[in-house]
VOZAVO-535702 format. One record per residue: x, y, z of N, C-alpha, C in turn. Coordinates in nm, 3 decimals. Layout:
# VOZAVO-535702
- X	Y	Z	X	Y	Z	X	Y	Z
...
//
This chain:
# VOZAVO-535702
- 3.638	6.905	6.222	3.762	6.960	6.266	3.781	6.929	6.412
- 3.906	6.889	6.444	3.934	6.856	6.583	3.975	6.980	6.659
- 3.934	6.985	6.779	3.971	7.096	6.865	4.096	7.060	6.944
- 4.182	7.156	6.968	4.302	7.134	7.047	4.266	7.126	7.194
- 4.333	7.039	7.258	4.315	7.028	7.402	4.362	7.159	7.465
- 4.297	7.209	7.570	4.335	7.340	7.628	4.481	7.346	7.670
- 4.539	7.238	7.720	4.681	7.240	7.762	4.772	7.258	7.642
- 4.738	7.189	7.532	4.820	7.202	7.411	4.808	7.343	7.354
- 4.689	7.401	7.364	4.668	7.537	7.316	4.755	7.634	7.395
- 4.762	7.617	7.528	4.844	7.704	7.613	4.991	7.688	7.579
- 5.032	7.565	7.553	5.171	7.538	7.518	5.205	7.603	7.384
- 5.118	7.593	7.289	5.142	7.653	7.157	5.149	7.804	7.168
- 5.064	7.864	7.251	5.065	8.009	7.269	5.195	8.054	7.336
- 5.243	7.978	7.435	5.368	8.012	7.505	5.486	8.007	7.409
- 5.489	7.902	7.326	5.598	7.889	7.231	5.595	8.002	7.127
- 5.479	8.042	7.088	5.467	8.150	6.990	5.517	8.281	7.049
- 5.484	8.307	7.173	5.528	8.431	7.239	5.678	8.426	7.264
- 5.729	8.310	7.307	5.873	8.294	7.333	5.951	8.314	7.205
- 5.900	8.267	7.096	5.967	8.283	6.968	5.974	8.429	6.927
- 5.874	8.506	6.960	5.874	8.647	6.927	5.986	8.718	7.002
- 6.011	8.677	7.127	6.119	8.739	7.205	6.256	8.696	7.155
- 6.263	8.580	7.095	6.392	8.530	7.049	6.447	8.612	6.934
- 6.362	8.685	6.862	6.409	8.762	6.748	6.452	8.903	6.787
- 6.430	8.945	6.912	6.471	9.079	6.950	6.621	9.083	6.973
- 6.680	9.194	6.940	6.824	9.211	6.953	6.853	9.268	7.091
- 6.945	9.200	7.159	6.985	9.249	7.292	7.116	9.324	7.276
- 7.124	9.438	7.343	7.245	9.520	7.331	7.347	9.488	7.439
- 7.311	9.412	7.540	7.405	9.379	7.648	7.407	9.486	7.755
- 7.501	9.472	7.840	7.514	9.567	7.952	7.576	9.696	7.902
- 7.541	9.805	7.965	7.605	9.931	7.927	7.753	9.925	7.965
- 7.833	9.997	7.895	7.977	9.997	7.922	8.002	10.043	8.065
- 8.090	9.969	8.136	8.123	10.005	8.273	8.209	10.130	8.271
- 8.190	10.212	8.371	8.273	10.332	8.382	8.412	10.289	8.427
- 8.513	10.348	8.373	8.648	10.309	8.413	8.670	10.340	8.561
- 8.753	10.262	8.629	8.776	10.288	8.770	8.843	10.424	8.788
- 8.810	10.487	8.897	8.867	10.618	8.925	9.016	10.603	8.951
- 9.091	10.701	8.910	9.235	10.699	8.935	9.257	10.705	9.086
- 9.354	10.629	9.137	9.379	10.631	9.281	9.412	10.773	9.327
- 9.362	10.808	9.441	9.381	10.943	9.492	9.519	10.957	9.555
- 9.573	11.076	9.548	9.700	11.104	9.613	9.674	11.126	9.761
- 9.766	11.082	9.843	9.755	11.105	9.987	9.773	11.254	10.014
- 9.701	11.301	10.112	9.716	11.442	10.150	9.836	11.455	10.243
- 9.879	11.577	10.262	9.991	11.600	10.355	9.950	11.562	10.497
- 9.825	11.584	10.531	9.777	11.544	10.664	9.787	11.394	10.682
- 9.751	11.319	10.578	9.763	11.173	10.585	9.908	11.131	10.598
- 9.995	11.194	10.523	10.138	11.163	10.532	10.191	11.194	10.672
- 10.154	11.311	10.725	10.194	11.349	10.861	10.149	11.245	10.962
- 10.023	11.206	10.953	9.968	11.108	11.048	10.042	10.975	11.038
- 10.070	10.930	10.917	10.141	10.802	10.901	10.284	10.811	10.953
- 10.351	10.922	10.927	10.488	10.937	10.976	10.492	10.946	11.129
- 10.394	11.012	11.187	10.387	11.020	11.334	10.360	10.882	11.394
- 10.269	10.808	11.332	10.242	10.672	11.380	10.366	10.584	11.368
- 10.436	10.598	11.256	10.557	10.519	11.236	10.662	10.550	11.343
- 10.680	10.678	11.374	10.777	10.717	11.476	10.737	10.662	11.613
- 10.609	10.670	11.645	10.561	10.617	11.774	10.579	10.465	11.780
- 10.554	10.397	11.668	10.572	10.251	11.665	10.719	10.214	11.680
- 10.808	10.292	11.620	10.952	10.265	11.636	10.993	10.282	11.781
- 10.941	10.382	11.848	10.973	10.404	11.989	10.921	10.289	12.075
- 10.800	10.246	12.047	10.745	10.131	12.120	10.827	10.006	12.096
- 10.874	9.989	11.972	10.955	9.871	11.939	11.085	9.873	12.019
- 11.148	9.990	12.030	11.271	9.999	12.110	11.245	9.961	12.255
- 11.132	10.004	12.309	11.098	9.969	12.448	11.075	9.818	12.461
- 11.008	9.760	12.364	10.983	9.615	12.367	11.115	9.539	12.354
- 11.204	9.587	12.268	11.336	9.522	12.255	11.413	9.528	12.386
- 11.409	9.642	12.454	11.479	9.656	12.582	11.420	9.560	12.685
- 11.289	9.552	12.687	11.222	9.461	12.779	11.258	9.315	12.749
- 11.262	9.281	12.620	11.300	9.145	12.580	11.445	9.114	12.619
- 11.533	9.212	12.603	11.674	9.191	12.640	11.687	9.168	12.790
- 11.614	9.245	12.870	11.616	9.227	13.015	11.561	9.090	13.053
- 11.454	9.049	12.985	11.394	8.919	13.013	11.492	8.806	12.976
- 11.558	8.819	12.863	11.654	8.716	12.823	11.769	8.706	12.922
- 11.813	8.821	12.974	11.921	8.820	13.073	11.875	8.747	13.199
- 11.752	8.777	13.243	11.696	8.710	13.361	11.682	8.560	13.334
- 11.638	8.525	13.215	11.623	8.383	13.178	11.759	8.313	13.181
- 11.861	8.377	13.122	11.995	8.317	13.119	12.049	8.297	13.260
- 12.024	8.394	13.348	12.070	8.380	13.486	12.000	8.263	13.554
- 11.873	8.247	13.528	11.797	8.137	13.588	11.845	8.003	13.533
- 11.877	7.999	13.406	11.930	7.875	13.346	12.066	7.840	13.406
- 12.150	7.942	13.426	12.282	7.918	13.487	12.265	7.869	13.631
- 12.170	7.927	13.701	12.140	7.883	13.838	12.093	7.738	13.838
- 12.012	7.700	13.742	11.964	7.563	13.730	12.080	7.467	13.707
- 12.172	7.507	13.621	12.289	7.422	13.594	12.372	7.403	13.720
- 12.390	7.509	13.798	12.465	7.498	13.924	12.393	7.405	14.022
- 12.261	7.415	14.026	12.185	7.328	14.116	12.198	7.181	14.075
- 12.199	7.154	13.945	12.216	7.016	13.899	12.354	6.962	13.940
- 12.455	7.048	13.928	12.589	7.006	13.969	12.595	6.982	14.120
- 12.531	7.070	14.196	12.529	7.051	14.342	12.454	6.924	14.381
- 12.345	6.899	14.311	12.268	6.779	14.343	12.350	6.653	14.319
- 12.432	6.654	14.213	12.516	6.538	14.184	12.620	6.515	14.294
- 12.660	6.623	14.361	12.761	6.612	14.466	12.700	6.608	14.606
- 12.569	6.617	14.614	12.500	6.628	14.744	12.521	6.505	14.831
- 12.549	6.529	14.957	12.560	6.423	15.057	12.419	6.399	15.109
- 12.352	6.299	15.056	12.213	6.271	15.092	12.198	6.224	15.237
- 12.306	6.184	15.299	12.299	6.138	15.438	12.307	6.253	15.536
- 12.347	6.370	15.489	12.359	6.486	15.577	12.231	6.569	15.570
- 12.161	6.575	15.683	12.036	6.651	15.688	12.062	6.799	15.662
- 12.172	6.851	15.709	12.207	6.992	15.690	12.230	7.021	15.541
- 12.301	6.932	15.471	12.326	6.950	15.328	12.196	6.945	15.248
- 12.108	6.852	15.284	11.981	6.839	15.213	11.895	6.963	15.235
- 11.891	7.013	15.359	11.811	7.134	15.389	11.867	7.255	15.314
- 12.000	7.266	15.309	12.061	7.379	15.238	12.029	7.370	15.089
- 12.039	7.251	15.034	12.009	7.232	14.892	11.862	7.264	14.863
- 11.774	7.217	14.951	11.631	7.244	14.932	11.602	7.394	14.938
- 11.674	7.465	15.023	11.656	7.611	15.032	11.698	7.677	14.900
- 11.807	7.628	14.842	11.852	7.681	14.713	11.750	7.651	14.603
- 11.693	7.530	14.607	11.592	7.493	14.507	11.468	7.581	14.522
- 11.430	7.608	14.645	11.313	7.692	14.671	11.337	7.834	14.616
- 11.457	7.886	14.639	11.491	8.019	14.587	11.492	8.017	14.434
- 11.546	7.910	14.376	11.549	7.897	14.230	11.407	7.892	14.174
- 11.318	7.821	14.239	11.179	7.814	14.193	11.113	7.952	14.194
- 11.149	8.035	14.291	11.097	8.173	14.292	11.149	8.251	14.172
- 11.277	8.229	14.137	11.334	8.297	14.021	11.265	8.251	13.891
- 11.238	8.122	13.882	11.167	8.070	13.765	11.028	8.133	13.755
- 10.963	8.143	13.869	10.829	8.204	13.872	10.836	8.351	13.827
- 10.941	8.422	13.870	10.957	8.562	13.829	10.980	8.573	13.678
- 11.061	8.484	13.623	11.086	8.484	13.478	10.956	8.458	13.402
- 10.880	8.362	13.448	10.753	8.331	13.382	10.655	8.447	13.393
- 10.651	8.512	13.509	10.560	8.625	13.528	10.603	8.742	13.439
- 10.733	8.763	13.428	10.784	8.870	13.342	10.742	8.846	13.197
- 10.753	8.723	13.153	10.712	8.689	13.016	10.562	8.714	12.997
- 10.484	8.674	13.095	10.338	8.692	13.088	10.302	8.841	13.089
- 10.373	8.920	13.170	10.345	9.063	13.180	10.380	9.138	13.051
- 10.480	9.090	12.979	10.523	9.160	12.857	10.437	9.123	12.736
- 10.363	9.018	12.743	10.285	8.972	12.629	10.179	9.073	12.582
- 10.101	9.136	12.669	9.999	9.230	12.619	10.059	9.346	12.539
- 10.174	9.399	12.584	10.236	9.510	12.511	10.282	9.464	12.374
- 10.339	9.345	12.366	10.385	9.292	12.238	10.266	9.263	12.145
- 10.160	9.207	12.200	10.041	9.179	12.119	9.979	9.309	12.065
- 9.971	9.411	12.151	9.916	9.539	12.108	10.004	9.602	12.000
- 10.134	9.590	12.016	10.226	9.643	11.915	10.203	9.573	11.782
- 10.190	9.441	11.783	10.169	9.367	11.658	10.037	9.406	11.591
- 9.933	9.427	11.671	9.805	9.472	11.612	9.820	9.611	11.550
- 9.889	9.700	11.624	9.905	9.837	11.576	9.993	9.844	11.452
- 10.098	9.762	11.445	10.185	9.764	11.327	10.110	9.708	11.207
- 10.024	9.610	11.230	9.943	9.555	11.122	9.845	9.661	11.070
- 9.781	9.734	11.161	9.688	9.840	11.121	9.764	9.950	11.046
- 9.882	9.984	11.094	9.964	10.086	11.028	9.997	10.041	10.885
- 10.041	9.918	10.870	10.075	9.867	10.737	9.954	9.869	10.645
- 9.839	9.831	10.700	9.716	9.828	10.619	9.678	9.968	10.573
- 9.691	10.066	10.662	9.644	10.200	10.631	9.747	10.288	10.561
- 9.875	10.265	10.587	9.976	10.358	10.538	10.066	10.303	10.428
- 10.083	10.173	10.420	10.181	10.120	10.326	10.139	10.138	10.180
- 10.011	10.147	10.154	9.964	10.159	10.016	9.936	10.301	9.972
- 9.970	10.398	10.055	9.943	10.536	10.017	10.026	10.578	9.896
- 9.962	10.648	9.807	10.033	10.708	9.694	10.047	10.855	9.725
- 10.167	10.906	9.713	10.189	11.046	9.745	10.282	11.110	9.643
- 10.273	11.240	9.640	10.363	11.315	9.553	10.494	11.337	9.627
- 10.602	11.332	9.554	10.734	11.347	9.612	10.746	11.480	9.688
- 10.695	11.586	9.628	10.705	11.718	9.691	10.625	11.726	9.821
- 10.514	11.652	9.831	10.436	11.649	9.955	10.515	11.580	10.066
- 10.580	11.468	10.032	10.659	11.397	10.132	10.777	11.483	10.176
- 10.842	11.552	10.083	10.953	11.640	10.119	10.907	11.750	10.214
- 10.794	11.810	10.185	10.743	11.920	10.268	10.712	11.870	10.410
- 10.647	11.755	10.420	10.612	11.700	10.551	10.740	11.661	10.627
- 10.837	11.606	10.558	10.962	11.567	10.622	11.036	11.691	10.674
- 11.038	11.798	10.595	11.102	11.923	10.641	11.032	11.976	10.766
- 10.897	11.973	10.766	10.821	12.018	10.884	10.860	11.938	11.008
- 10.870	11.807	10.991	10.902	11.720	11.105	11.044	11.745	11.157
- 11.138	11.765	11.064	11.276	11.793	11.105	11.285	11.926	11.179
- 11.213	12.026	11.129	11.213	12.157	11.192	11.152	12.146	11.333
- 11.042	12.074	11.348	10.978	12.057	11.478	11.070	11.982	11.575
- 11.141	11.881	11.523	11.233	11.805	11.608	11.349	11.891	11.654
- 11.400	11.976	11.565	11.510	12.066	11.601	11.465	12.168	11.706
- 11.343	12.219	11.691	11.292	12.314	11.790	11.271	12.248	11.924
- 11.223	12.124	11.925	11.202	12.050	12.051	11.337	12.022	12.117
- 11.438	11.987	12.039	11.571	11.961	12.093	11.631	12.088	12.152
- 11.613	12.200	12.082	11.666	12.328	12.131	11.595	12.370	12.259
- 11.465	12.347	12.265	11.388	12.383	12.385	11.430	12.298	12.504
- 11.454	12.169	12.481	11.494	12.082	12.592	11.638	12.109	12.636
- 11.724	12.153	12.541	11.862	12.187	12.576	11.867	12.318	12.655
- 11.771	12.405	12.632	11.765	12.533	12.702	11.717	12.520	12.845
- 11.661	12.407	12.882	11.611	12.389	13.019	11.718	12.366	13.114
//
């Protein structure tokens, strides 16, 4: 009788054991628990979101006013530039007095351009912060689920507080 080579014996034993596992029944993964129902927003959450929204609206009005002032300054600088171009076309280059006067106007115009650019640069951080805050507000508040009666109650509270604040300021 021939003896099996030890490697073949190990292979035969592995296949025999593997075959035994192949006949077992697998039940699979246990059933997943259903996702929890989305929670309703609390009145405190609604209050906080409405307060943030009101503050963001106020900031937006301030940014709009700043932008309108900047645009007015920009338009004035553009009109000044147009006048300078017209003057340059009519400039008597042979007159030293005319050239000096024109150069003085250009120097003043360059200061105005610098002011417009600085104004734009100064307003950028407020606008950037507003955009970050509005994005955070949208992320945190836009998906809230709330009960109609909770929103009504919070809205009534806010209206009552606003009326009291208006009455207090009118009494001063």
